[in-house]
CHARMM-style PDB file with segment names, atoms N, HN, CA, C and O in Angstrom:
ATOM      1  N   MET     1      51.468 173.818   5.396  1.00  0.00      PROA
ATOM      2  CA  MET     1      51.241 173.622   6.808  1.00  0.00      PROA
ATOM      3  C   MET     1      52.561 173.196   7.459  1.00  0.00      PROA
ATOM      4  O   MET     1      53.245 172.297   6.969  1.00  0.00      PROA
ATOM      5  N   SER     2      52.901 173.844   8.549  1.00  0.00      PROA
ATOM      6  HN  SER     2      52.346 174.575   8.946  1.00  0.00      PROA
ATOM      7  CA  SER     2      54.154 173.530   9.249  1.00  0.00      PROA
ATOM      8  C   SER     2      54.038 172.169   9.943  1.00  0.00      PROA
ATOM      9  O   SER     2      52.942 171.630  10.097  1.00  0.00      PROA
ATOM     10  N   LEU     3      55.171 171.633  10.353  1.00  0.00      PROA
ATOM     11  HN  LEU     3      56.062 172.071  10.227  1.00  0.00      PROA
ATOM     12  CA  LEU     3      55.192 170.366  11.074  1.00  0.00      PROA
ATOM     13  C   LEU     3      54.356 170.454  12.349  1.00  0.00      PROA
ATOM     14  O   LEU     3      53.569 169.555  12.645  1.00  0.00      PROA
ATOM     15  N   ASP     4      54.530 171.549  13.105  1.00  0.00      PROA
ATOM     16  HN  ASP     4      55.169 172.279  12.865  1.00  0.00      PROA
ATOM     17  CA  ASP     4      53.739 171.751  14.328  1.00  0.00      PROA
ATOM     18  C   ASP     4      52.250 171.663  14.017  1.00  0.00      PROA
ATOM     19  O   ASP     4      51.507 170.956  14.697  1.00  0.00      PROA
ATOM     20  N   GLU     5      51.824 172.380  12.995  1.00  0.00      PROA
ATOM     21  HN  GLU     5      52.428 172.955  12.443  1.00  0.00      PROA
ATOM     22  CA  GLU     5      50.407 172.414  12.621  1.00  0.00      PROA
ATOM     23  C   GLU     5      49.912 171.041  12.174  1.00  0.00      PROA
ATOM     24  O   GLU     5      48.792 170.650  12.503  1.00  0.00      PROA
ATOM     25  N   GLN     6      50.734 170.311  11.428  1.00  0.00      PROA
ATOM     26  HN  GLN     6      51.643 170.628  11.161  1.00  0.00      PROA
ATOM     27  CA  GLN     6      50.347 168.970  10.985  1.00  0.00      PROA
ATOM     28  C   GLN     6      50.109 168.044  12.172  1.00  0.00      PROA
ATOM     29  O   GLN     6      49.114 167.321  12.213  1.00  0.00      PROA
ATOM     30  N   ILE     7      51.011 168.069  13.123  1.00  0.00      PROA
ATOM     31  HN  ILE     7      51.820 168.656  13.089  1.00  0.00      PROA
ATOM     32  CA  ILE     7      50.896 167.180  14.277  1.00  0.00      PROA
ATOM     33  C   ILE     7      49.713 167.571  15.149  1.00  0.00      PROA
ATOM     34  O   ILE     7      48.982 166.700  15.621  1.00  0.00      PROA
ATOM     35  N   ILE     8      49.515 168.852  15.367  1.00  0.00      PROA
ATOM     36  HN  ILE     8      50.109 169.559  14.984  1.00  0.00      PROA
ATOM     37  CA  ILE     8      48.349 169.318  16.129  1.00  0.00      PROA
ATOM     38  C   ILE     8      47.061 168.916  15.419  1.00  0.00      PROA
ATOM     39  O   ILE     8      46.102 168.503  16.071  1.00  0.00      PROA
ATOM     40  N   ASP     9      47.025 169.030  14.096  1.00  0.00      PROA
ATOM     41  HN  ASP     9      47.804 169.365  13.566  1.00  0.00      PROA
ATOM     42  CA  ASP     9      45.849 168.638  13.321  1.00  0.00      PROA
ATOM     43  C   ASP     9      45.584 167.137  13.448  1.00  0.00      PROA
ATOM     44  O   ASP     9      44.436 166.726  13.614  1.00  0.00      PROA
ATOM     45  N   ILE    10      46.617 166.331  13.373  1.00  0.00      PROA
ATOM     46  HN  ILE    10      47.550 166.666  13.238  1.00  0.00      PROA
ATOM     47  CA  ILE    10      46.472 164.878  13.507  1.00  0.00      PROA
ATOM     48  C   ILE    10      45.891 164.540  14.884  1.00  0.00      PROA
ATOM     49  O   ILE    10      44.951 163.751  14.981  1.00  0.00      PROA
ATOM     50  N   ILE    11      46.435 165.123  15.928  1.00  0.00      PROA
ATOM     51  HN  ILE    11      47.199 165.763  15.849  1.00  0.00      PROA
ATOM     52  CA  ILE    11      45.969 164.848  17.286  1.00  0.00      PROA
ATOM     53  C   ILE    11      44.532 165.330  17.475  1.00  0.00      PROA
ATOM     54  O   ILE    11      43.716 164.621  18.064  1.00  0.00      PROA
ATOM     55  N   SER    12      44.218 166.519  16.985  1.00  0.00      PROA
ATOM     56  HN  SER    12      44.881 167.094  16.507  1.00  0.00      PROA
ATOM     57  CA  SER    12      42.858 167.059  17.100  1.00  0.00      PROA
ATOM     58  C   SER    12      41.848 166.172  16.386  1.00  0.00      PROA
ATOM     59  O   SER    12      40.740 165.963  16.881  1.00  0.00      PROA
ATOM     60  N   THR    13      42.225 165.654  15.233  1.00  0.00      PROA
ATOM     61  HN  THR    13      43.125 165.823  14.831  1.00  0.00      PROA
ATOM     62  CA  THR    13      41.345 164.757  14.479  1.00  0.00      PROA
ATOM     63  C   THR    13      41.084 163.472  15.258  1.00  0.00      PROA
ATOM     64  O   THR    13      39.951 162.993  15.304  1.00  0.00      PROA
ATOM     65  N   ILE    14      42.124 162.915  15.868  1.00  0.00      PROA
ATOM     66  HN  ILE    14      43.044 163.304  15.830  1.00  0.00      PROA
ATOM     67  CA  ILE    14      41.970 161.696  16.661  1.00  0.00      PROA
ATOM     68  C   ILE    14      41.075 161.956  17.868  1.00  0.00      PROA
ATOM     69  O   ILE    14      40.232 161.123  18.202  1.00  0.00      PROA
ATOM     70  N   VAL    15      41.247 163.089  18.519  1.00  0.00      PROA
ATOM     71  HN  VAL    15      41.932 163.766  18.248  1.00  0.00      PROA
ATOM     72  CA  VAL    15      40.409 163.449  19.672  1.00  0.00      PROA
ATOM     73  C   VAL    15      38.936 163.487  19.257  1.00  0.00      PROA
ATOM     74  O   VAL    15      38.083 162.927  19.946  1.00  0.00      PROA
ATOM     75  N   ARG    16      38.636 164.141  18.140  1.00  0.00      PROA
ATOM     76  HN  ARG    16      39.329 164.596  17.580  1.00  0.00      PROA
ATOM     77  CA  ARG    16      37.256 164.221  17.654  1.00  0.00      PROA
ATOM     78  C   ARG    16      36.721 162.834  17.285  1.00  0.00      PROA
ATOM     79  O   ARG    16      35.601 162.477  17.650  1.00  0.00      PROA
ATOM     80  N   ARG    17      37.522 162.067  16.569  1.00  0.00      PROA
ATOM     81  HN  ARG    17      38.432 162.358  16.273  1.00  0.00      PROA
ATOM     82  CA  ARG    17      37.100 160.747  16.090  1.00  0.00      PROA
ATOM     83  C   ARG    17      36.758 159.803  17.252  1.00  0.00      PROA
ATOM     84  O   ARG    17      35.861 158.969  17.134  1.00  0.00      PROA
ATOM     85  N   HSD    18      37.469 159.937  18.358  1.00  0.00      PROA
ATOM     86  HN  HSD    18      38.198 160.615  18.454  1.00  0.00      PROA
ATOM     87  CA  HSD    18      37.246 159.055  19.499  1.00  0.00      PROA
ATOM     88  C   HSD    18      36.256 159.632  20.513  1.00  0.00      PROA
ATOM     89  O   HSD    18      36.011 159.030  21.559  1.00  0.00      PROA
ATOM     90  N   GLY    19      35.691 160.795  20.202  1.00  0.00      PROA
ATOM     91  HN  GLY    19      35.890 161.284  19.353  1.00  0.00      PROA
ATOM     92  CA  GLY    19      34.677 161.387  21.068  1.00  0.00      PROA
ATOM     93  C   GLY    19      35.188 161.861  22.411  1.00  0.00      PROA
ATOM     94  O   GLY    19      34.437 161.914  23.385  1.00  0.00      PROA
ATOM     95  N   LEU    20      36.471 162.206  22.468  1.00  0.00      PROA
ATOM     96  HN  LEU    20      37.081 162.163  21.677  1.00  0.00      PROA
ATOM     97  CA  LEU    20      37.033 162.740  23.710  1.00  0.00      PROA
ATOM     98  C   LEU    20      36.548 164.171  23.917  1.00  0.00      PROA
ATOM     99  O   LEU    20      36.168 164.840  22.956  1.00  0.00      PROA
ATOM    100  N   PRO    21      36.557 164.642  25.152  1.00  0.00      PROA
ATOM    101  CA  PRO    21      36.169 166.032  25.397  1.00  0.00      PROA
ATOM    102  C   PRO    21      37.043 166.973  24.561  1.00  0.00      PROA
ATOM    103  O   PRO    21      38.254 166.787  24.447  1.00  0.00      PROA
ATOM    104  N   GLU    22      36.402 167.973  23.989  1.00  0.00      PROA
ATOM    105  HN  GLU    22      35.417 168.124  24.082  1.00  0.00      PROA
ATOM    106  CA  GLU    22      37.118 168.917  23.140  1.00  0.00      PROA
ATOM    107  C   GLU    22      38.095 169.739  23.974  1.00  0.00      PROA
ATOM    108  O   GLU    22      37.727 170.333  24.988  1.00  0.00      PROA
ATOM    109  N   VAL    23      39.325 169.760  23.530  1.00  0.00      PROA
ATOM    110  HN  VAL    23      39.624 169.278  22.707  1.00  0.00      PROA
ATOM    111  CA  VAL    23      40.370 170.535  24.194  1.00  0.00      PROA
ATOM    112  C   VAL    23      41.137 171.309  23.129  1.00  0.00      PROA
ATOM    113  O   VAL    23      41.144 170.939  21.955  1.00  0.00      PROA
ATOM    114  N   SER    24      41.767 172.363  23.550  1.00  0.00      PROA
ATOM    115  HN  SER    24      41.761 172.664  24.503  1.00  0.00      PROA
ATOM    116  CA  SER    24      42.641 173.111  22.659  1.00  0.00      PROA
ATOM    117  C   SER    24      44.009 172.430  22.681  1.00  0.00      PROA
ATOM    118  O   SER    24      44.666 172.372  23.721  1.00  0.00      PROA
ATOM    119  N   VAL    25      44.427 171.922  21.537  1.00  0.00      PROA
ATOM    120  HN  VAL    25      43.893 171.969  20.692  1.00  0.00      PROA
ATOM    121  CA  VAL    25      45.703 171.225  21.448  1.00  0.00      PROA
ATOM    122  C   VAL    25      46.788 172.232  21.072  1.00  0.00      PROA
ATOM    123  O   VAL    25      46.692 172.908  20.049  1.00  0.00      PROA
ATOM    124  N   ALA    26      47.814 172.324  21.905  1.00  0.00      PROA
ATOM    125  HN  ALA    26      47.893 171.774  22.737  1.00  0.00      PROA
ATOM    126  CA  ALA    26      48.934 173.234  21.683  1.00  0.00      PROA
ATOM    127  C   ALA    26      50.231 172.471  21.920  1.00  0.00      PROA
ATOM    128  O   ALA    26      50.207 171.335  22.392  1.00  0.00      PROA
ATOM    129  N   LEU    27      51.344 173.079  21.600  1.00  0.00      PROA
ATOM    130  HN  LEU    27      51.364 174.002  21.216  1.00  0.00      PROA
ATOM    131  CA  LEU    27      52.636 172.415  21.761  1.00  0.00      PROA
ATOM    132  C   LEU    27      52.885 171.955  23.191  1.00  0.00      PROA
ATOM    133  O   LEU    27      53.473 170.895  23.405  1.00  0.00      PROA
ATOM    134  N   ASP    28      52.448 172.733  24.164  1.00  0.00      PROA
ATOM    135  HN  ASP    28      51.970 173.594  23.990  1.00  0.00      PROA
ATOM    136  CA  ASP    28      52.713 172.373  25.558  1.00  0.00      PROA
ATOM    137  C   ASP    28      51.642 171.466  26.167  1.00  0.00      PROA
ATOM    138  O   ASP    28      51.680 171.181  27.364  1.00  0.00      PROA
ATOM    139  N   SER    29      50.690 171.013  25.353  1.00  0.00      PROA
ATOM    140  HN  SER    29      50.659 171.245  24.381  1.00  0.00      PROA
ATOM    141  CA  SER    29      49.622 170.158  25.863  1.00  0.00      PROA
ATOM    142  C   SER    29      50.150 168.775  26.232  1.00  0.00      PROA
ATOM    143  O   SER    29      50.798 168.121  25.414  1.00  0.00      PROA
ATOM    144  N   PRO    30      49.875 168.320  27.468  1.00  0.00      PROA
ATOM    145  CA  PRO    30      50.171 166.935  27.811  1.00  0.00      PROA
ATOM    146  C   PRO    30      49.287 166.015  26.969  1.00  0.00      PROA
ATOM    147  O   PRO    30      48.134 166.351  26.696  1.00  0.00      PROA
ATOM    148  N   LEU    31      49.803 164.881  26.564  1.00  0.00      PROA
ATOM    149  HN  LEU    31      50.740 164.609  26.786  1.00  0.00      PROA
ATOM    150  CA  LEU    31      49.059 163.996  25.662  1.00  0.00      PROA
ATOM    151  C   LEU    31      48.053 163.094  26.370  1.00  0.00      PROA
ATOM    152  O   LEU    31      47.081 162.658  25.753  1.00  0.00      PROA
ATOM    153  N   TYR    32      48.265 162.810  27.635  1.00  0.00      PROA
ATOM    154  HN  TYR    32      49.054 163.164  28.136  1.00  0.00      PROA
ATOM    155  CA  TYR    32      47.484 161.776  28.294  1.00  0.00      PROA
ATOM    156  C   TYR    32      46.513 162.353  29.320  1.00  0.00      PROA
ATOM    157  O   TYR    32      45.873 163.366  29.038  1.00  0.00      PROA
ATOM    158  N   ASP    33      46.384 161.764  30.463  1.00  0.00      PROA
ATOM    159  HN  ASP    33      46.905 160.941  30.692  1.00  0.00      PROA
ATOM    160  CA  ASP    33      45.336 162.024  31.442  1.00  0.00      PROA
ATOM    161  C   ASP    33      44.954 163.485  31.654  1.00  0.00      PROA
ATOM    162  O   ASP    33      43.820 163.867  31.366  1.00  0.00      PROA
ATOM    163  N   ASP    34      45.853 164.290  32.140  1.00  0.00      PROA
ATOM    164  HN  ASP    34      46.774 163.979  32.374  1.00  0.00      PROA
ATOM    165  CA  ASP    34      45.518 165.669  32.513  1.00  0.00      PROA
ATOM    166  C   ASP    34      45.606 166.653  31.359  1.00  0.00      PROA
ATOM    167  O   ASP    34      45.563 167.865  31.569  1.00  0.00      PROA
ATOM    168  N   GLY    35      45.727 166.145  30.156  1.00  0.00      PROA
ATOM    169  HN  GLY    35      45.762 165.160  29.985  1.00  0.00      PROA
ATOM    170  CA  GLY    35      45.855 167.031  29.002  1.00  0.00      PROA
ATOM    171  C   GLY    35      44.830 166.675  27.935  1.00  0.00      PROA
ATOM    172  O   GLY    35      43.622 166.808  28.136  1.00  0.00      PROA
ATOM    173  N   VAL    36      45.338 166.224  26.802  1.00  0.00      PROA
ATOM    174  HN  VAL    36      46.319 166.116  26.639  1.00  0.00      PROA
ATOM    175  CA  VAL    36      44.495 165.890  25.663  1.00  0.00      PROA
ATOM    176  C   VAL    36      43.604 164.689  25.976  1.00  0.00      PROA
ATOM    177  O   VAL    36      42.481 164.607  25.478  1.00  0.00      PROA
ATOM    178  N   GLY    37      44.086 163.769  26.785  1.00  0.00      PROA
ATOM    179  HN  GLY    37      44.998 163.836  27.189  1.00  0.00      PROA
ATOM    180  CA  GLY    37      43.286 162.623  27.204  1.00  0.00      PROA
ATOM    181  C   GLY    37      43.400 161.394  26.317  1.00  0.00      PROA
ATOM    182  O   GLY    37      42.489 160.567  26.290  1.00  0.00      PROA
ATOM    183  N   LEU    38      44.512 161.260  25.586  1.00  0.00      PROA
ATOM    184  HN  LEU    38      45.252 161.932  25.608  1.00  0.00      PROA
ATOM    185  CA  LEU    38      44.680 160.097  24.719  1.00  0.00      PROA
ATOM    186  C   LEU    38      44.752 158.809  25.535  1.00  0.00      PROA
ATOM    187  O   LEU    38      45.433 158.745  26.558  1.00  0.00      PROA
ATOM    188  N   ASP    39      44.037 157.787  25.067  1.00  0.00      PROA
ATOM    189  HN  ASP    39      43.483 157.839  24.237  1.00  0.00      PROA
ATOM    190  CA  ASP    39      44.130 156.464  25.683  1.00  0.00      PROA
ATOM    191  C   ASP    39      44.927 155.562  24.738  1.00  0.00      PROA
ATOM    192  O   ASP    39      45.443 156.022  23.720  1.00  0.00      PROA
ATOM    193  N   SER    40      45.021 154.290  25.080  1.00  0.00      PROA
ATOM    194  HN  SER    40      44.602 153.916  25.907  1.00  0.00      PROA
ATOM    195  CA  SER    40      45.872 153.391  24.286  1.00  0.00      PROA
ATOM    196  C   SER    40      45.393 153.254  22.842  1.00  0.00      PROA
ATOM    197  O   SER    40      46.217 153.138  21.935  1.00  0.00      PROA
ATOM    198  N   MET    41      44.102 153.265  22.613  1.00  0.00      PROA
ATOM    199  HN  MET    41      43.433 153.359  23.350  1.00  0.00      PROA
ATOM    200  CA  MET    41      43.583 153.178  21.235  1.00  0.00      PROA
ATOM    201  C   MET    41      43.941 154.438  20.449  1.00  0.00      PROA
ATOM    202  O   MET    41      44.300 154.356  19.275  1.00  0.00      PROA
ATOM    203  N   CYS    42      43.845 155.589  21.085  1.00  0.00      PROA
ATOM    204  HN  CYS    42      43.553 155.655  22.039  1.00  0.00      PROA
ATOM    205  CA  CYS    42      44.214 156.854  20.439  1.00  0.00      PROA
ATOM    206  C   CYS    42      45.703 156.865  20.106  1.00  0.00      PROA
ATOM    207  O   CYS    42      46.103 157.304  19.028  1.00  0.00      PROA
ATOM    208  N   VAL    43      46.515 156.383  21.036  1.00  0.00      PROA
ATOM    209  HN  VAL    43      46.190 156.026  21.912  1.00  0.00      PROA
ATOM    210  CA  VAL    43      47.967 156.357  20.824  1.00  0.00      PROA
ATOM    211  C   VAL    43      48.315 155.424  19.667  1.00  0.00      PROA
ATOM    212  O   VAL    43      49.196 155.735  18.866  1.00  0.00      PROA
ATOM    213  N   ALA    44      47.633 154.288  19.572  1.00  0.00      PROA
ATOM    214  HN  ALA    44      46.916 154.035  20.222  1.00  0.00      PROA
ATOM    215  CA  ALA    44      47.879 153.371  18.456  1.00  0.00      PROA
ATOM    216  C   ALA    44      47.549 154.045  17.129  1.00  0.00      PROA
ATOM    217  O   ALA    44      48.297 153.914  16.160  1.00  0.00      PROA
ATOM    218  N   GLU    45      46.434 154.765  17.084  1.00  0.00      PROA
ATOM    219  HN  GLU    45      45.826 154.871  17.871  1.00  0.00      PROA
ATOM    220  CA  GLU    45      46.061 155.479  15.864  1.00  0.00      PROA
ATOM    221  C   GLU    45      47.046 156.609  15.578  1.00  0.00      PROA
ATOM    222  O   GLU    45      47.416 156.826  14.424  1.00  0.00      PROA
ATOM    223  N   LEU    46      47.470 157.324  16.601  1.00  0.00      PROA
ATOM    224  HN  LEU    46      47.169 157.148  17.539  1.00  0.00      PROA
ATOM    225  CA  LEU    46      48.442 158.397  16.436  1.00  0.00      PROA
ATOM    226  C   LEU    46      49.750 157.851  15.873  1.00  0.00      PROA
ATOM    227  O   LEU    46      50.315 158.424  14.942  1.00  0.00      PROA
ATOM    228  N   SER    47      50.224 156.755  16.432  1.00  0.00      PROA
ATOM    229  HN  SER    47      49.765 156.290  17.189  1.00  0.00      PROA
ATOM    230  CA  SER    47      51.460 156.137  15.966  1.00  0.00      PROA
ATOM    231  C   SER    47      51.350 155.753  14.491  1.00  0.00      PROA
ATOM    232  O   SER    47      52.247 156.049  13.701  1.00  0.00      PROA
ATOM    233  N   ALA    48      50.257 155.100  14.124  1.00  0.00      PROA
ATOM    234  HN  ALA    48      49.529 154.860  14.766  1.00  0.00      PROA
ATOM    235  CA  ALA    48      50.064 154.668  12.735  1.00  0.00      PROA
ATOM    236  C   ALA    48      49.952 155.859  11.791  1.00  0.00      PROA
ATOM    237  O   ALA    48      50.492 155.827  10.685  1.00  0.00      PROA
ATOM    238  N   THR    49      49.265 156.896  12.212  1.00  0.00      PROA
ATOM    239  HN  THR    49      48.826 156.922  13.111  1.00  0.00      PROA
ATOM    240  CA  THR    49      49.085 158.077  11.366  1.00  0.00      PROA
ATOM    241  C   THR    49      50.395 158.829  11.169  1.00  0.00      PROA
ATOM    242  O   THR    49      50.704 159.264  10.059  1.00  0.00      PROA
ATOM    243  N   LEU    50      51.166 158.984  12.244  1.00  0.00      PROA
ATOM    244  HN  LEU    50      50.915 158.631  13.146  1.00  0.00      PROA
ATOM    245  CA  LEU    50      52.468 159.645  12.125  1.00  0.00      PROA
ATOM    246  C   LEU    50      53.386 158.858  11.202  1.00  0.00      PROA
ATOM    247  O   LEU    50      54.089 159.437  10.374  1.00  0.00      PROA
ATOM    248  N   GLU    51      53.376 157.537  11.346  1.00  0.00      PROA
ATOM    249  HN  GLU    51      52.804 157.066  12.018  1.00  0.00      PROA
ATOM    250  CA  GLU    51      54.201 156.668  10.493  1.00  0.00      PROA
ATOM    251  C   GLU    51      53.803 156.832   9.023  1.00  0.00      PROA
ATOM    252  O   GLU    51      54.661 156.948   8.148  1.00  0.00      PROA
ATOM    253  N   LYS    52      52.515 156.841   8.769  1.00  0.00      PROA
ATOM    254  HN  LYS    52      51.818 156.747   9.480  1.00  0.00      PROA
ATOM    255  CA  LYS    52      52.018 156.943   7.394  1.00  0.00      PROA
ATOM    256  C   LYS    52      52.334 158.305   6.773  1.00  0.00      PROA
ATOM    257  O   LYS    52      52.790 158.380   5.632  1.00  0.00      PROA
ATOM    258  N   ARG    53      52.093 159.370   7.520  1.00  0.00      PROA
ATOM    259  HN  ARG    53      51.723 159.310   8.447  1.00  0.00      PROA
ATOM    260  CA  ARG    53      52.264 160.720   6.966  1.00  0.00      PROA
ATOM    261  C   ARG    53      53.704 161.224   6.995  1.00  0.00      PROA
ATOM    262  O   ARG    53      54.132 161.954   6.101  1.00  0.00      PROA
ATOM    263  N   LEU    54      54.452 160.827   8.037  1.00  0.00      PROA
ATOM    264  HN  LEU    54      54.104 160.234   8.764  1.00  0.00      PROA
ATOM    265  CA  LEU    54      55.782 161.411   8.220  1.00  0.00      PROA
ATOM    266  C   LEU    54      56.923 160.392   8.100  1.00  0.00      PROA
ATOM    267  O   LEU    54      58.094 160.760   8.195  1.00  0.00      PROA
ATOM    268  N   GLY    55      56.587 159.122   7.893  1.00  0.00      PROA
ATOM    269  HN  GLY    55      55.635 158.823   7.816  1.00  0.00      PROA
ATOM    270  CA  GLY    55      57.607 158.119   7.636  1.00  0.00      PROA
ATOM    271  C   GLY    55      58.188 157.423   8.851  1.00  0.00      PROA
ATOM    272  O   GLY    55      58.894 156.425   8.707  1.00  0.00      PROA
ATOM    273  N   SER    56      57.909 157.924  10.038  1.00  0.00      PROA
ATOM    274  HN  SER    56      57.336 158.735  10.155  1.00  0.00      PROA
ATOM    275  CA  SER    56      58.352 157.300  11.281  1.00  0.00      PROA
ATOM    276  C   SER    56      57.549 157.902  12.420  1.00  0.00      PROA
ATOM    277  O   SER    56      56.823 158.879  12.233  1.00  0.00      PROA
ATOM    278  N   ASP    57      57.685 157.310  13.609  1.00  0.00      PROA
ATOM    279  HN  ASP    57      58.275 156.517  13.761  1.00  0.00      PROA
ATOM    280  CA  ASP    57      57.002 157.889  14.765  1.00  0.00      PROA
ATOM    281  C   ASP    57      57.774 157.540  16.035  1.00  0.00      PROA
ATOM    282  O   ASP    57      58.485 156.536  16.076  1.00  0.00      PROA
ATOM    283  N   PRO    58      57.634 158.358  17.060  1.00  0.00      PROA
ATOM    284  CA  PRO    58      58.417 158.137  18.271  1.00  0.00      PROA
ATOM    285  C   PRO    58      58.057 156.846  19.000  1.00  0.00      PROA
ATOM    286  O   PRO    58      58.917 156.244  19.643  1.00  0.00      PROA
ATOM    287  N   TYR    59      56.817 156.417  18.912  1.00  0.00      PROA
ATOM    288  HN  TYR    59      56.119 156.905  18.389  1.00  0.00      PROA
ATOM    289  CA  TYR    59      56.378 155.235  19.653  1.00  0.00      PROA
ATOM    290  C   TYR    59      57.080 153.969  19.172  1.00  0.00      PROA
ATOM    291  O   TYR    59      57.535 153.167  19.987  1.00  0.00      PROA
ATOM    292  N   THR    60      57.172 153.782  17.857  1.00  0.00      PROA
ATOM    293  HN  THR    60      56.802 154.433  17.194  1.00  0.00      PROA
ATOM    294  CA  THR    60      57.835 152.571  17.350  1.00  0.00      PROA
ATOM    295  C   THR    60      59.347 152.641  17.512  1.00  0.00      PROA
ATOM    296  O   THR    60      60.034 151.631  17.360  1.00  0.00      PROA
ATOM    297  N   LYS    61      59.867 153.809  17.815  1.00  0.00      PROA
ATOM    298  HN  LYS    61      59.309 154.630  17.939  1.00  0.00      PROA
ATOM    299  CA  LYS    61      61.301 153.962  18.084  1.00  0.00      PROA
ATOM    300  C   LYS    61      61.601 153.845  19.575  1.00  0.00      PROA
ATOM    301  O   LYS    61      62.727 154.092  20.008  1.00  0.00      PROA
ATOM    302  N   GLY    62      60.588 153.466  20.361  1.00  0.00      PROA
ATOM    303  HN  GLY    62      59.674 153.265  20.009  1.00  0.00      PROA
ATOM    304  CA  GLY    62      60.792 153.231  21.789  1.00  0.00      PROA
ATOM    305  C   GLY    62      60.669 154.450  22.673  1.00  0.00      PROA
ATOM    306  O   GLY    62      60.990 154.380  23.859  1.00  0.00      PROA
ATOM    307  N   GLU    63      60.217 155.559  22.134  1.00  0.00      PROA
ATOM    308  HN  GLU    63      59.956 155.615  21.171  1.00  0.00      PROA
ATOM    309  CA  GLU    63      60.041 156.769  22.932  1.00  0.00      PROA
ATOM    310  C   GLU    63      58.585 156.888  23.367  1.00  0.00      PROA
ATOM    311  O   GLU    63      57.688 156.387  22.690  1.00  0.00      PROA
ATOM    312  N   LEU    64      58.353 157.546  24.491  1.00  0.00      PROA
ATOM    313  HN  LEU    64      59.082 157.952  25.041  1.00  0.00      PROA
ATOM    314  CA  LEU    64      57.008 157.808  24.974  1.00  0.00      PROA
ATOM    315  C   LEU    64      56.881 159.310  25.231  1.00  0.00      PROA
ATOM    316  O   LEU    64      57.124 159.780  26.342  1.00  0.00      PROA
ATOM    317  N   PRO    65      56.500 160.056  24.196  1.00  0.00      PROA
ATOM    318  CA  PRO    65      56.393 161.506  24.348  1.00  0.00      PROA
ATOM    319  C   PRO    65      55.318 161.874  25.367  1.00  0.00      PROA
ATOM    320  O   PRO    65      54.272 161.229  25.437  1.00  0.00      PROA
ATOM    321  N   ALA    66      55.579 162.908  26.150  1.00  0.00      PROA
ATOM    322  HN  ALA    66      56.429 163.432  26.093  1.00  0.00      PROA
ATOM    323  CA  ALA    66      54.633 163.355  27.172  1.00  0.00      PROA
ATOM    324  C   ALA    66      53.779 164.522  26.683  1.00  0.00      PROA
ATOM    325  O   ALA    66      52.655 164.707  27.149  1.00  0.00      PROA
ATOM    326  N   THR    67      54.309 165.309  25.745  1.00  0.00      PROA
ATOM    327  HN  THR    67      55.222 165.158  25.367  1.00  0.00      PROA
ATOM    328  CA  THR    67      53.589 166.480  25.240  1.00  0.00      PROA
ATOM    329  C   THR    67      53.614 166.489  23.714  1.00  0.00      PROA
ATOM    330  O   THR    67      54.343 165.726  23.080  1.00  0.00      PROA
ATOM    331  N   VAL    68      52.807 167.363  23.151  1.00  0.00      PROA
ATOM    332  HN  VAL    68      52.215 167.983  23.665  1.00  0.00      PROA
ATOM    333  CA  VAL    68      52.813 167.550  21.697  1.00  0.00      PROA
ATOM    334  C   VAL    68      54.208 167.996  21.250  1.00  0.00      PROA
ATOM    335  O   VAL    68      54.701 167.547  20.216  1.00  0.00      PROA
ATOM    336  N   ALA    69      54.838 168.871  22.021  1.00  0.00      PROA
ATOM    337  HN  ALA    69      54.437 169.236  22.861  1.00  0.00      PROA
ATOM    338  CA  ALA    69      56.181 169.352  21.680  1.00  0.00      PROA
ATOM    339  C   ALA    69      57.201 168.216  21.630  1.00  0.00      PROA
ATOM    340  O   ALA    69      58.141 168.262  20.837  1.00  0.00      PROA
ATOM    341  N   ASP    70      57.020 167.202  22.469  1.00  0.00      PROA
ATOM    342  HN  ASP    70      56.256 167.165  23.114  1.00  0.00      PROA
ATOM    343  CA  ASP    70      57.918 166.039  22.430  1.00  0.00      PROA
ATOM    344  C   ASP    70      57.823 165.320  21.085  1.00  0.00      PROA
ATOM    345  O   ASP    70      58.829 164.857  20.548  1.00  0.00      PROA
ATOM    346  N   ILE    71      56.610 165.231  20.547  1.00  0.00      PROA
ATOM    347  HN  ILE    71      55.793 165.608  20.982  1.00  0.00      PROA
ATOM    348  CA  ILE    71      56.435 164.604  19.234  1.00  0.00      PROA
ATOM    349  C   ILE    71      57.087 165.464  18.164  1.00  0.00      PROA
ATOM    350  O   ILE    71      57.814 164.950  17.314  1.00  0.00      PROA
ATOM    351  N   VAL    72      56.837 166.753  18.196  1.00  0.00      PROA
ATOM    352  HN  VAL    72      56.247 167.171  18.886  1.00  0.00      PROA
ATOM    353  CA  VAL    72      57.461 167.659  17.219  1.00  0.00      PROA
ATOM    354  C   VAL    72      58.972 167.557  17.317  1.00  0.00      PROA
ATOM    355  O   VAL    72      59.654 167.491  16.295  1.00  0.00      PROA
ATOM    356  N   GLY    73      59.502 167.543  18.530  1.00  0.00      PROA
ATOM    357  HN  GLY    73      58.947 167.596  19.361  1.00  0.00      PROA
ATOM    358  CA  GLY    73      60.949 167.444  18.731  1.00  0.00      PROA
ATOM    359  C   GLY    73      61.545 166.164  18.173  1.00  0.00      PROA
ATOM    360  O   GLY    73      62.700 166.160  17.747  1.00  0.00      PROA
ATOM    361  N   PHE    74      60.789 165.086  18.167  1.00  0.00      PROA
ATOM    362  HN  PHE    74      59.851 165.090  18.513  1.00  0.00      PROA
ATOM    363  CA  PHE    74      61.255 163.825  17.595  1.00  0.00      PROA
ATOM    364  C   PHE    74      61.622 163.997  16.114  1.00  0.00      PROA
ATOM    365  O   PHE    74      62.562 163.371  15.626  1.00  0.00      PROA
ATOM    366  N   TYR    75      60.881 164.839  15.418  1.00  0.00      PROA
ATOM    367  HN  TYR    75      60.117 165.348  15.815  1.00  0.00      PROA
ATOM    368  CA  TYR    75      61.121 165.042  13.982  1.00  0.00      PROA
ATOM    369  C   TYR    75      62.109 166.158  13.702  1.00  0.00      PROA
ATOM    370  O   TYR    75      62.586 166.283  12.574  1.00  0.00      PROA
ATOM    371  N   GLY    76      62.426 166.969  14.693  1.00  0.00      PROA
ATOM    372  HN  GLY    76      62.038 166.867  15.609  1.00  0.00      PROA
ATOM    373  CA  GLY    76      63.294 168.106  14.436  1.00  0.00      PROA
ATOM    374  C   GLY    76      64.558 167.989  15.140  1.00  0.00      PROA
ATOM    375  OT1 GLY    76      65.410 168.871  15.030  1.00  0.00      PROA
TER     376      GLY     76
END
């Protein structure tokens, strides 16, 4: 599974787990209000999951990604 696919899978899993409206998650998807709809609890889980699976995450490095592509770009 590519990095893009891993990150999209992680975000999609969090969306389902938190009962958010089902959306198609793509690289250009906004992460918050008008996009995927992540709230602060989702972001905390996303940060922890990225750290666990990929060894670091943009949130603990002081970045606030706006889209899925921003997260992918953090690793590439």
